[in-house]
C-alpha positions as CSV (number, residue, x, y, z in Angstrom):
1,M,31.8,-21.2,20.5
2,L,34.4,-24.1,18.7
3,E,33.4,-25.9,15.7
4,G,32.9,-29.4,15.6
5,E,35.3,-32.4,14.1
6,R,38.7,-31.1,15.3
7,L,41.0,-31.3,17.4
8,V,41.0,-28.8,19.8
9,T,42.9,-28.3,23.5
10,V,41.2,-26.3,26.1
11,S,42.2,-25.7,29.4
12,A,40.7,-27.4,32.6
13,P,42.0,-26.1,36.1
14,L,41.1,-28.2,38.2
15,H,38.4,-25.3,40.2
16,Q,36.7,-25.0,36.4
17,I,36.8,-27.9,34.2
18,P,35.5,-27.3,30.3
19,I,31.7,-29.2,29.8
20,L,31.9,-29.4,25.8
21,V,28.2,-29.6,24.9
22,R,27.0,-30.1,21.2
23,A,24.3,-26.9,20.4
24,G,20.9,-27.2,20.6
25,S,21.2,-29.7,22.9
26,I,19.2,-30.5,26.5
27,I,20.6,-31.2,30.0
28,P,19.0,-31.8,33.4
29,F,20.8,-30.6,36.4
30,A,19.9,-30.4,39.7
31,S,19.3,-27.9,42.0
32,P,22.5,-26.9,43.1
33,D,21.3,-26.5,46.7
34,I,22.1,-30.4,47.0
35,E,23.7,-31.7,49.6
36,T,24.1,-35.4,49.6
37,L,22.2,-38.0,46.8
38,A,22.3,-40.5,49.9
39,A,19.0,-39.8,51.2
40,D,18.8,-42.5,53.1
41,L,21.6,-41.5,55.2
42,A,21.3,-37.6,55.2
43,G,18.0,-38.1,57.9
44,T,16.8,-33.6,58.1
45,Q,20.3,-32.7,58.3
46,Y,21.1,-31.8,54.5
47,K,19.0,-31.4,51.9
48,T,19.1,-34.4,49.6
49,L,17.1,-34.3,45.6
50,D,14.0,-33.2,45.6
51,N,11.3,-33.7,42.4
52,G,12.3,-31.1,41.1
53,L,14.8,-30.7,37.5
54,I,16.2,-28.1,35.6
55,W,16.8,-28.9,32.1
56,R,19.4,-26.5,30.5
57,V,19.0,-25.4,26.9
58,F,22.0,-24.7,24.5
59,A,20.6,-23.2,21.9
60,S,22.4,-23.4,18.5
61,S,23.8,-21.1,16.4
62,A,21.1,-18.1,14.9
63,L,22.0,-20.2,11.8
64,S,21.1,-23.5,11.6
65,A,17.7,-25.2,13.4
66,S,18.5,-28.1,15.2
67,K,17.0,-31.8,17.5
68,G,17.9,-32.2,20.5
69,S,16.7,-34.6,23.4
70,F,17.4,-36.5,27.0
71,T,15.4,-39.2,28.9
72,V,16.5,-39.7,32.5
73,Y,16.0,-42.6,34.9
74,D,12.8,-42.4,35.7
75,G,11.6,-41.8,31.9
76,T,10.7,-38.2,32.3
77,K,12.1,-36.6,29.1
78,A,12.3,-33.5,27.4
79,S,13.1,-32.6,23.6
80,T,14.0,-28.9,21.6
81,E,13.4,-27.6,18.6
82,Q,15.4,-24.8,17.8
83,D,15.8,-22.5,14.5
84,S,16.4,-18.6,14.3
85,S,13.2,-16.9,15.5
86,R,11.7,-19.3,18.8
87,I,13.5,-22.4,20.5
88,L,10.6,-24.9,22.0
89,V,11.2,-27.1,24.5
90,K,8.6,-30.4,25.5
91,G,8.9,-32.9,27.9
92,E,7.1,-35.5,29.1
93,S,6.4,-37.1,32.4
94,S,4.7,-39.2,34.8
95,T,4.8,-37.0,37.8
96,I,4.1,-33.7,38.7
97,R,7.0,-31.5,39.5
98,H,8.4,-27.7,39.7
99,Y,10.2,-28.0,36.4
100,E,13.2,-24.7,35.5
101,I,14.4,-23.9,32.3
102,V,17.7,-22.2,31.4
103,V,18.3,-21.0,28.1
104,N,20.9,-19.2,27.4
105,L,20.7,-15.9,25.1
106,E,21.5,-12.9,23.7
107,Q,19.1,-10.8,25.1
108,P,15.5,-10.8,26.5
109,P,13.1,-13.5,24.7
110,R,10.3,-11.7,22.8
111,E,7.8,-13.9,24.8
112,V,7.6,-16.9,26.6
113,L,4.7,-18.8,26.1
114,L,3.5,-22.4,28.3
115,A,1.2,-24.0,27.2
116,G,0.6,-21.3,24.4
117,K,-0.4,-19.2,27.1
118,R,2.1,-16.2,28.2
119,L,4.2,-16.7,30.8
120,E,4.6,-13.3,33.3
121,K,7.4,-11.9,33.9
122,L,8.9,-11.6,37.3
123,D,11.4,-9.5,38.9
124,D,13.9,-10.8,41.5
125,S,11.3,-11.2,44.5
126,G,9.2,-13.5,42.2
127,Y,12.1,-15.5,41.4
128,H,12.8,-16.2,44.9
129,A,9.3,-16.5,45.9
130,D,9.6,-19.8,43.2
131,R,6.4,-18.0,41.2
132,T,5.0,-19.1,38.2
133,G,6.7,-16.3,35.2
134,W,10.2,-16.1,33.4
135,W,13.0,-13.9,33.8
136,F,16.3,-13.0,32.0
137,D,19.4,-13.0,33.3
138,P,21.3,-10.1,31.5
139,D,24.8,-10.9,33.5
140,A,24.4,-14.8,32.3
141,K,22.5,-14.6,29.4
142,T,20.1,-17.1,30.1
143,M,16.0,-17.2,29.8
144,N,15.0,-19.1,33.4
145,A,11.4,-20.2,33.4
146,L,9.4,-21.4,36.5
147,F,6.7,-24.0,36.7
148,L,4.7,-26.2,37.8
149,A,4.1,-29.6,35.6
150,S,3.9,-32.8,34.1
151,D,4.1,-32.6,30.5
152,F,4.4,-29.4,29.4
153,A,5.5,-27.1,25.8
154,L,7.5,-23.7,26.2
155,E,8.1,-21.6,23.3
156,V,10.4,-19.5,23.6
157,T,10.3,-16.3,20.9
158,K,14.2,-14.8,20.3
159,H,14.0,-11.4,19.1
């Protein structure tokens, strides 16, 4: 982690371009399976952008509270509120879609709630079946949650 408000030099090889993100931010991503954004030219040959969104939450340090938000082109919004014990991710959309929320955490969360209800902890087979629930990847140190919704409130309680 880098401290802000100073000049830094980072390595930037072409195969691994660095992205610097403010702690507490939330950023939308498209599925890595997408082969082209040119849906009108792709026909059925290539996987194109679907209705799903991946929101990547960059957790703030354990000592500071933070807020972040992002609005995408169609008006879909997501925001985060974080403190030392929890991360709250809220979303607003006029469209029901598949969401994947990815949060960087050092250890598995104590509890994951969607709209106040406990989400099921998934194993590898549940994740690959696109079931609703969450799992922790110890190698990537991320908690991932999958669900279908328009508006949502996902609360992750840290250990």
